[in-house]
BABAVEX-608172 format. One record per atom (N, C-alpha, C, O): residue in three letters; x, y, z. Coordinates in steps of 0.2 Angstrom, whole numbers, padded with zeros to 4 digits, always signed. Atoms other than C-alpha are relative to their C-alpha. Layout:
# BABAVEX-608172
AlaXYZ/...
# end
This chain:
# BABAVEX-608172
Met-0005-0004-0002/Met+0001+0083-0125/Met+0006-0005+0000/Met+0005-0010+0002/Arg-0006+0004+0001/Arg+0019+0076-0129/Arg+0004+0003+0005/Arg+0005+0009+0006/Leu-0005-0003-0005/Leu+0032+0077-0115/Leu+0007+0002-0003/Leu+0008+0000-0009/Pro-0007-0002+0002/Pro+0049+0085-0117/Pro+0005-0007+0000/Pro+0004-0011+0004/Tyr-0004+0005+0001/Tyr+0062+0072-0123/Tyr+0004-0003+0006/Tyr+0005-0009+0007/Trp-0004+0001-0005/Trp+0072+0073-0108/Trp-0004-0003+0007/Trp-0001-0004+0012/Leu+0003+0002-0005/Leu+0058+0068-0096/Leu-0003-0006-0002/Leu-0007-0007-0007/Pro+0002+0007+0001/Pro+0054+0050-0095/Pro-0008-0001-0001/Pro-0012+0002+0002/Asn+0008+0001+0002/Asn+0037+0044-0103/Asn-0003-0005+0004/Asn+0001-0008+0008/Phe+0004+0005-0004/Phe+0025+0033-0095/Phe+0003-0007+0000/Phe+0004-0011+0005/Arg-0003+0007+0000/Arg+0033+0017-0102/Arg+0006+0000+0004/Arg+0008-0006+0006/Ser-0007+0000-0004/Ser+0050+0021-0095/Ser-0002+0000+0008/Ser+0002-0004+0011/Trp+0001+0001-0006/Trp+0042+0024-0078/Trp-0003-0007+0002/Trp-0002-0010+0007/Phe+0003+0007-0002/Phe+0032+0008-0078/Phe+0006-0005-0001/Phe+0006-0010+0003/Asn-0006+0005+0000/Asn+0048-0002-0084/Asn+0004+0001+0006/Asn+0006-0004+0009/Ala-0004-0001-0006/Ala+0058+0006-0070/Ala-0003-0003+0006/Ala+0000-0007+0010/Val+0004+0002-0005/Val+0044+0003-0057/Val+0001-0008+0000/Val+0002-0011+0005/Ala+0001+0008+0000/Ala+0043-0016-0063/Ala+0006-0003+0001/Ala+0007-0008+0003/Leu-0008+0003+0000/Leu+0062-0018-0064/Leu+0001+0000+0007/Leu+0004-0005+0010/Ile-0003-0001-0007/Ile+0065-0012-0046/Ile-0004-0005+0004/Ile-0001-0008+0009/Leu+0005+0005-0004/Leu+0049-0022-0039/Leu+0003-0007-0001/Leu+0004-0011+0004/Leu-0002+0006+0001/Leu+0055-0037-0048/Leu+0007-0002+0003/Leu+0008-0008+0005/Met-0008+0002-0003/Met+0074-0036-0042/Met-0001+0000+0008/Met+0002-0004+0011/Ile+0002+0001-0007/Ile+0067-0033-0024/Ile-0003-0007+0002/Ile-0002-0010+0007/Gly+0003+0008-0001/Gly+0057-0050-0026/Gly+0005-0005+0000/Gly+0005-0010+0003/Ile-0005+0005+0002/Ile+0072-0058-0033/Ile+0005+0001+0006/Ile+0008-0004+0008/Gly-0005-0001-0006/Gly+0083-0051-0018/Gly-0004-0005+0006/Gly-0001-0009+0009/Tyr+0004+0003-0004/Tyr+0069-0058-0006/Tyr+0002-0008-0001/Tyr+0005-0012+0003/Leu+0000+0008+0002/Leu+0070-0076-0015/Leu+0008-0001+0001/Leu+0010-0007+0004/Met-0008+0001-0002/Met+0090-0074-0014/Met+0002+0000+0007/Met+0007-0002+0008/Asp-0001-0001-0008/Asp+0089-0070+0005/Asp-0001-0007+0003/Asp+0002-0010+0007/Tyr+0001+0007-0003/Tyr+0080-0086+0008/Tyr+0004-0005-0002/Tyr+0007-0009+0002/Ala-0005+0006+0002/Ala+0091-0097-0003/Ala+0006+0001+0002/Ala+0010-0003+0000/Gly-0006-0001-0003/Gly+0106-0089+0005/Gly+0002-0004+0005/Gly+0007-0006+0005/Asp-0001+0005-0006/Asp+0104-0100+0020/Asp+0002-0006-0003/Asp+0007-0010-0001/Ile-0002+0006+0003/Ile+0104-0115+0009/Ile+0006+0000-0003/Ile+0010-0005-0002/Ile-0006+0000+0004/Ile+0117-0111-0001/Ile+0007+0001+0004/Ile+0012-0002+0002/Ser-0005+0000-0004/Ser+0129-0106+0013/Ser+0001-0006+0003/Ser+0007-0009+0004/Ile-0001+0008-0002/Ile+0126-0124+0019/Ile+0003-0003-0004/Ile+0008-0006-0002/Leu-0004+0004+0006/Leu+0131-0131+0003/Leu+0007+0002+0000/Leu+0011-0002-0001/Leu-0007-0003+0000/Leu+0146-0120+0002/Leu+0004-0003+0006/Leu+0010-0004+0005/Asp-0005+0003-0005/Asp+0152-0126+0019/Asp+0002-0007-0001/Asp+0007-0009+0002/Lys-0001+0007+0002/Lys+0150-0144+0013/Lys+0004-0001-0006/Lys+0008-0005-0007/Ala-0004+0001+0006/Ala+0157-0141-0004/Ala+0001+0007-0003/Ala-0002+0010-0006/Pro-0002-0006+0001/Pro+0167-0126-0006/Pro+0002+0002-0007/Pro+0003+0007-0009/Trp-0002+0000+0007/Trp+0172-0130-0024/Trp-0006+0002-0004/Trp-0004+0004-0010/Leu+0006-0002+0003/Leu+0154-0125-0029/Leu-0001+0008+0000/Leu-0006+0011-0002/Ile+0001-0006-0001/Ile+0157-0107-0026/Ile+0000+0004-0007/Ile-0003+0009-0007/Gly+0001-0003+0006/Gly+0159-0102-0044/Gly-0006-0002-0003/Gly-0008+0002-0007/Thr+0006+0002+0003/Thr+0144-0111-0049/Thr-0005+0005+0002/Thr-0010+0007-0001/Phe+0004-0004-0004/Phe+0135-0101-0036/Phe+0000+0007-0002/Phe-0005+0010-0002/Leu-0001-0007+0001/Leu+0142-0085-0041/Leu-0003+0002-0008/Leu-0005+0007-0009/Phe+0003-0001+0007/Phe+0137-0088-0060/Phe-0007+0001+0001/Phe-0010+0005-0003/Leu+0007+0000-0001/Leu+0120-0092-0054/Leu-0003+0006+0003/Leu-0009+0008+0002/Leu+0002-0006-0003/Leu+0119-0077-0044/Leu-0001+0006-0005/Leu-0005+0010-0005/Phe+0000-0006+0004/Phe+0122-0065-0058/Phe-0004-0003-0006/Phe-0007+0002-0009/Ala+0004+0002+0006/Ala+0113-0076-0072/Ala-0007+0000+0002/Ala-0011+0001-0003/Phe+0007+0001-0002/Phe+0097-0079-0062/Phe-0004+0006-0001/Phe-0010+0006-0004/Pro+0005-0006+0002/Pro+0090-0061-0064/Pro-0001+0001-0007/Pro-0006+0004-0009/Ile-0001-0001+0008/Ile+0095-0060-0082/Ile-0006-0005-0003/Ile-0011-0003-0006/Val+0005+0005+0002/Val+0085-0076-0085/Val-0008+0001+0002/Val-0012+0000-0002/Ser+0007-0002-0002/Ser+0070-0072-0075/Ser-0003+0006-0003/Ser-0009+0007-0003/Ile+0002-0006+0004/Ile+0069-0055-0083/Ile-0002-0001-0007/Ile-0007+0001-0010/Ala+0000+0002+0007/Ala+0070-0063-0100/Ala-0007-0004-0001/Ala-0010-0002-0006/Phe+0007+0004+0001/Phe+0056-0076-0097/Phe-0006+0004+0002/Phe-0011+0004-0002/Leu+0005-0004-0002/Leu+0045-0063-0087/Leu-0001+0004-0006/Leu-0007+0005-0008/His+0001-0004+0006/His+0047-0051-0102/His-0004-0003-0005/His-0008+0000-0008/His+0004+0004+0006/His+0042-0064-0115/His-0007-0002+0001/His-0011-0002-0003/Trp+0007+0001-0002/Trp+0027-0070-0106/Trp-0004+0005+0001/Trp-0010+0005+0000/Leu+0004-0007+0000/Leu+0021-0052-0102/Leu-0002+0002-0007/Leu-0008+0004-0008/His+0002-0002+0006/His+0022-0048-0119/His-0005-0004-0005/His-0009-0002-0009/Thr+0006+0005+0003/Thr+0013-0064-0125/Thr-0006+0001+0002/Thr-0011+0001-0002/Phe+0006-0002-0002/Phe+0000-0060-0114/Phe-0004+0007-0002/Phe-0010+0008-0003/Leu+0002-0006+0002/Leu-0001-0042-0119/Leu-0002+0000-0008/Leu-0007+0003-0010/Asp+0002-0001+0008/Asp-0002-0046-0138/Asp-0007-0004+0000/Asp-0010-0003-0005/Val+0007+0003+0000/Val-0017-0057-0134/Val-0005+0004+0001/Val-0010+0005-0003/Phe+0005-0004-0002/Phe-0027-0045-0125/Phe+0000+0007-0001/Phe-0005+0011-0001/Phe+0000-0007+0002/Phe-0020-0028-0130/Phe+0006+0000-0006/Phe+0011+0002-0005/Pro-0004+0000+0005/Pro-0012-0030-0147/Pro+0004+0007-0002/Pro+0010+0007-0004/Ala-0003-0007+0001/Ala-0009-0011-0149/Ala+0005+0002+0005/Ala+0008+0008+0004/Ser-0005-0002-0005/Ser+0003-0010-0134/Ser+0007-0001-0002/Ser+0011+0002+0002/Arg-0006+0002+0002/Arg+0018-0016-0143/Arg+0002+0004-0007/Arg-0002+0006-0011/Phe-0003-0003+0006/Phe+0030-0008-0156/Phe+0000-0004-0006/Phe+0001-0010-0005/Pro+0000+0004+0005/Pro+0028-0014-0173/Pro+0007-0003-0002/Pro+0007-0008-0005/Glu-0006+0002+0003/Glu+0046-0016-0176/Glu+0003-0007+0006/Glu+0007-0010+0004/Asp-0001+0006-0005/Asp+0047-0030-0160/Asp-0002-0006-0003/Asp-0008-0007-0004/Glu+0002+0007+0003/Glu+0048-0047-0167/Glu+0000-0005+0006/Glu+0005-0007+0008/Leu+0001+0005-0006/Leu+0041-0058-0153/Leu-0002-0007-0003/Leu-0006-0008-0007/Gln+0002+0006+0002/Gln+0040-0076-0156/Gln-0005-0004+0004/Gln-0005-0003+0010/Ala+0004+0004-0004/Ala+0027-0088-0150/Ala+0004-0006+0004/Ala+0010-0007+0001/Gly-0004+0006-0003/Gly+0032-0102-0138/Gly+0002+0002+0007/Gly+0000+0008+0010/Trp-0002-0001-0007/Trp+0039-0103-0121/Trp+0007+0003+0001/Trp+0009+0005+0006/Phe-0008-0003-0001/Phe+0058-0098-0124/Phe+0000+0007-0003/Phe-0003+0008-0009/Pro+0000-0007+0003/Pro+0061-0080-0126/Pro+0004+0002-0006/Pro+0009-0001-0007/Ser-0003-0002+0007/Ser+0066-0071-0142/Ser+0006+0004+0002/Ser+0008+0005+0008/Ile-0006-0005-0001/Ile+0082-0060-0144/Ile-0002+0006+0003/Ile+0002+0008+0007/Phe+0002-0006-0002/Phe+0072-0045-0140/Phe-0001-0001+0008/Phe+0001+0004+0011/Ser+0000+0001-0006/Ser+0068-0052-0123/Ser+0006-0001+0004/Ser+0007+0001+0010/Trp-0008+0001-0003/Trp+0086-0057-0119/Trp+0003+0007+0000/Trp+0007+0009+0005/Trp-0004-0006+0000/Trp+0091-0039-0124/Trp-0004+0004+0006/Trp+0000+0006+0011/Glu+0003-0003-0006/Glu+0078-0032-0112/Glu+0002-0002+0006/Glu+0003+0002+0011/Ala-0004+0003-0006/Ala+0085-0044-0099/Ala+0006+0003+0002/Ala+0007+0005+0007/Ile-0007-0003-0002/Ile+0102-0038-0100/Ile+0000+0007+0001/Ile+0003+0009+0006/Phe+0000-0007-0002/Phe+0098-0020-0101/Phe-0004+0001+0007/Phe-0002+0006+0010/Gly+0003-0001-0007/Gly+0086-0022-0086/Gly+0006-0001+0005/Gly+0006+0002+0010/Trp-0005+0002-0006/Trp+0100-0030-0075/Trp+0005+0005-0001/Trp+0007+0008+0005/Thr-0005-0006+0001/Thr+0113-0017-0082/Thr-0003+0006+0003/Thr+0000+0010+0006/Ser+0003-0005-0003/Ser+0100-0004-0078/Ser+0000+0001+0008/Ser+0002+0006+0012/Tyr+0000+0002-0008/Tyr+0098-0011-0060/Tyr+0006+0002+0002/Tyr+0006+0005+0008/Val-0007-0001-0004/Val+0117-0011-0057/Val+0002+0007+0000/Val+0005+0010+0004/Leu-0001-0007+0001/Leu+0119+0006-0064/Leu-0004+0005+0005/Leu-0002+0010+0007/Ala+0005-0004-0004/Ala+0105+0013-0054/Ala+0002+0000+0008/Ala+0001+0004+0012/Ser-0002+0002-0007/Ser+0111+0005-0038/Ser+0007+0004+0001/Ser+0008+0007+0006/Val-0005-0003+0000/Val+0128+0011-0041/Val+0000+0007+0000/Val+0003+0010+0004/Ser+0000-0007+0000/Ser+0124+0029-0045/Ser-0003+0002+0006/Ser-0001+0007+0009/Val+0003-0003-0007/Val+0112+0030-0030/Val+0004-0001+0006/Val+0005+0004+0010/Leu-0007+0000-0006/Leu+0126+0024-0018/Leu+0005+0005-0001/Leu+0007+0008+0004/Phe-0006-0005+0001/Phe+0138+0036-0026/Phe-0004+0007+0003/Phe-0001+0011+0007/Phe+0003-0006-0001/Phe+0125+0051-0025/Phe-0002+0000+0008/Phe-0002+0005+0012/Leu+0001+0000-0007/Leu+0119+0046-0007/Leu+0007+0001+0004/Leu+0007+0004+0010/Gly-0007-0001-0004/Gly+0138+0044-0001/Gly+0002+0007+0000/Gly+0005+0010+0005/Ile-0003-0006+0001/Ile+0141+0062-0008/Ile-0005+0005+0004/Ile-0003+0009+0008/Phe+0005-0005-0003/Phe+0125+0071-0002/Phe-0003-0002+0006/Phe-0008+0002+0008/Thr+0003+0002-0006/Thr+0121+0062+0014/Thr+0005+0000+0006/Thr+0010+0002+0004/Ser-0004+0000-0006/Ser+0128+0061+0031/Ser+0003-0007+0001/Ser+0006-0008+0007/Tyr-0003+0005-0002/Tyr+0133+0043+0029/Tyr+0007+0000-0001/Tyr+0010+0003-0006/Ser-0007-0002+0000/Ser+0151+0043+0033/Ser+0005-0006-0004/Ser+0011-0005-0005/Asn-0004+0004+0003/Asn+0157+0027+0025/Asn-0004-0005-0004/Asn-0010-0005-0004/Leu+0004+0004+0005/Leu+0153+0014+0012/Leu-0003-0006+0003/Leu-0008-0008-0001/Phe+0003+0005-0003/Phe+0148+0001+0024/Phe-0007+0002+0002/Phe-0011-0002+0001/Gln+0007-0002-0002/Gln+0133+0011+0030/Gln-0004+0001-0006/Gln-0010-0001-0006/Leu+0004-0001+0007/Leu+0127+0014+0011/Leu-0001-0008-0002/Leu-0007-0009-0004/Val+0002+0007+0002/Val+0129-0005+0008/Val-0006-0003+0004/Val-0010-0006+0001/Tyr+0005+0003-0005/Tyr+0119-0009+0024/Tyr-0007+0003-0002/Tyr-0012-0001-0002/Ile+0007-0003+0002/Ile+0105+0003+0018/Ile-0002-0004-0007/Ile-0008-0005-0007/Trp+0001+0003+0007/Trp+0106-0005+0000/Trp-0003-0008+0002/Trp-0008-0010-0001/Gly+0002+0007-0001/Gly+0104-0023+0009/Gly-0007+0001+0004/Gly-0011-0004+0005/Gln+0006-0001-0004/Gln+0090-0016+0020/Gln-0006-0001-0005/Gln-0012-0003-0003/Ser+0006-0001+0005/Ser+0079-0013+0004/Ser-0002-0008-0001/Ser-0008-0009-0004/Phe+0001+0007+0001/Phe+0080-0033+0003/Phe-0003-0004+0006/Phe-0006-0009+0005/Ser+0001+0003-0005/Ser+0077-0037+0020/Ser-0007-0001+0002/Ser-0012+0003+0000/Thr+0007+0001-0002/Thr+0061-0044+0028/Thr-0002+0003+0006/Thr-0007+0002+0009/Ser+0002-0004-0007/Ser+0062-0033+0043/Ser-0005+0005-0001/Ser-0008+0008+0004/Gly+0006-0006+0000/Gly+0049-0020+0037/Gly+0003+0006-0004/Gly+0009+0006-0006/Phe-0002-0007+0003/Phe+0050-0002+0031/Phe+0004+0004+0004/Phe+0003+0004+0010/Ser-0004-0005-0003/Ser+0063+0010+0034/Ser+0001+0005-0005/Ser+0001+0004-0011/Leu+0000-0006+0005/Leu+0065+0028+0027/Leu+0007-0001-0004/Leu+0006+0000-0010/Pro-0006+0001+0005/Pro+0083+0025+0021/Pro-0001-0004-0006/Pro+0001-0003-0011/Ser+0000+0005+0006/Ser+0079+0010+0011/Ser-0006+0002-0005/Ser-0006+0001-0010/Ala+0005-0002+0004/Ala+0063+0018+0004/Ala+0003+0006-0005/Ala+0002+0006-0011/Arg-0004-0005+0003/Arg+0074+0034-0001/Arg+0004-0003-0006/Arg+0004-0001-0011/Phe-0004+0004+0005/Phe+0086+0022-0010/Phe-0003-0003-0005/Phe-0002-0001-0011/Thr+0006+0003+0004/Thr+0071+0013-0018/Thr-0002+0006-0006/Thr-0002+0005-0012/Ile+0003-0005+0004/Ile+0064+0029-0024/Ile+0005+0003-0005/Ile+0003+0004-0011/Phe-0005-0003+0004/Phe+0081+0037-0031/Phe+0002-0007-0005/Phe+0003-0005-0011/Gln-0001+0005+0004/Gln+0084+0019-0039/Gln-0005+0001-0006/Gln-0004+0001-0012/Ile+0005+0000+0006/Ile+0067+0020-0049/Ile+0001+0007-0004/Ile-0001+0006-0010/Ile-0001-0006+0003/Ile+0071+0038-0054/Ile+0005-0001-0005/Ile+0005+0000-0011/Val-0006+0000+0004/Val+0088+0034-0061/Val-0002-0006-0006/Val+0000-0006-0011/Ala+0002+0006+0005/Ala+0081+0017-0070/Ala-0004+0003-0004/Ala-0004+0001-0010/Ala+0005-0004+0005/Ala+0067+0028-0078/Ala+0003+0004-0005/Ala+0001+0004-0010/Tyr-0004-0005+0004/Tyr+0080+0040-0085/Tyr+0004-0005-0005/Tyr+0005-0003-0011/Leu-0003+0005+0004/Leu+0089+0024-0092/Leu-0004-0003-0005/Leu-0002-0005-0010/Tyr+0005+0003+0004/Tyr+0074+0017-0099/Tyr-0001+0006-0006/Tyr-0001+0005-0012/Gln+0001-0006+0006/Gln+0070+0034-0108/Gln+0006+0001-0004/Gln+0005+0003-0010/Leu-0006+0000+0004/Leu+0088+0034-0115/Leu+0000-0006-0005/Leu+0002-0005-0010/Glu+0000+0005+0004/Glu+0085+0017-0122/Glu-0006+0001-0005/Glu-0006+0000-0011/Phe+0006-0002+0005/Phe+0068+0023-0129/Phe+0002+0004-0005/Phe-0001+0004-0011/Leu-0001-0005+0004/Leu+0075+0038-0137/Leu+0006-0003-0005/Leu+0006-0001-0011/Val-0004+0003+0003/Val+0090+0027-0144/Val-0004-0004-0006/Val-0003-0004-0012/Lys+0005+0005+0004/Lys+0077+0014-0151/Lys-0004+0005-0005/Lys-0005+0003-0011/Gln+0004-0003+0005/Gln+0067+0027-0159/Gln+0004+0004-0005/Gln+0002+0004-0010/Arg-0004-0003+0006/Arg+0081+0036-0168/Arg+0003-0006-0004/Arg+0004-0005-0010/Leu-0002+0005+0005/Leu+0087+0019-0174/Leu-0006-0002-0005/Leu-0005-0004-0011/Val+0006+0002+0004/Val+0069+0015-0181/Val-0001+0005-0005/Val-0003+0004-0011/Thr+0001-0005+0004/Thr+0068+0032-0188/Thr+0005+0000-0006/Thr+0003+0000-0012/Ala-0006+0001+0004/Ala+0085+0031-0197/Ala-0002-0006-0005/Ala-0001-0006-0011/Asn+0001+0006+0004/Asn+0080+0013-0203/Asn-0007+0001-0005/Asn-0007-0002-0011/Arg+0006-0002+0004/Arg+0063+0020-0210/Arg+0002+0004-0006/Arg+0000+0004-0012/Gln-0002-0005+0006/Gln+0072+0034-0220/Gln+0005-0003-0005/Gln+0006+0000-0011/Glu-0004+0003+0005/Glu+0084+0022-0228/Glu-0004-0005-0005/Glu-0002-0007-0010/Ile+0005+0004+0005/Ile+0069+0012-0236/Ile-0004+0004-0003/Ile-0008+0001-0007/
# end
């Protein structure tokens, strides 16, 4: 049975859950590294540009390498799991396809976070932006489970799944158009 095109397929849901869990893990890692970085910035404030660049580049680089290594692993044990149009190269450094997935994953995460903050701000009783940002920050904290942060994470997964479904449909359309030209 084939799902309707507007409903995310299994691969989109898997990508969304993996992305959000990876970003939560990166958030925990940055939370621990934040103390060290704040000490360094107190001693050397001219390094703030470098740390801001690393703050935005680290998730992209980590997603690209994880995507490359995961697909290298899947190609060995499950060769039928990849698209035939994907050109993956062997080795340690990610291909352009992995970098595209990393940039798309980071953009999907940012868009999912902003859209969830927007909709929670409109449809819930949180009166200002600071409460919403606090709830978003709670999803990275090590203090434990809370219902608002779980709600935020679930909505993030839903939005990210729809973004991955959109990417899948665009990719499928481009591959179909390319096959018809040949």
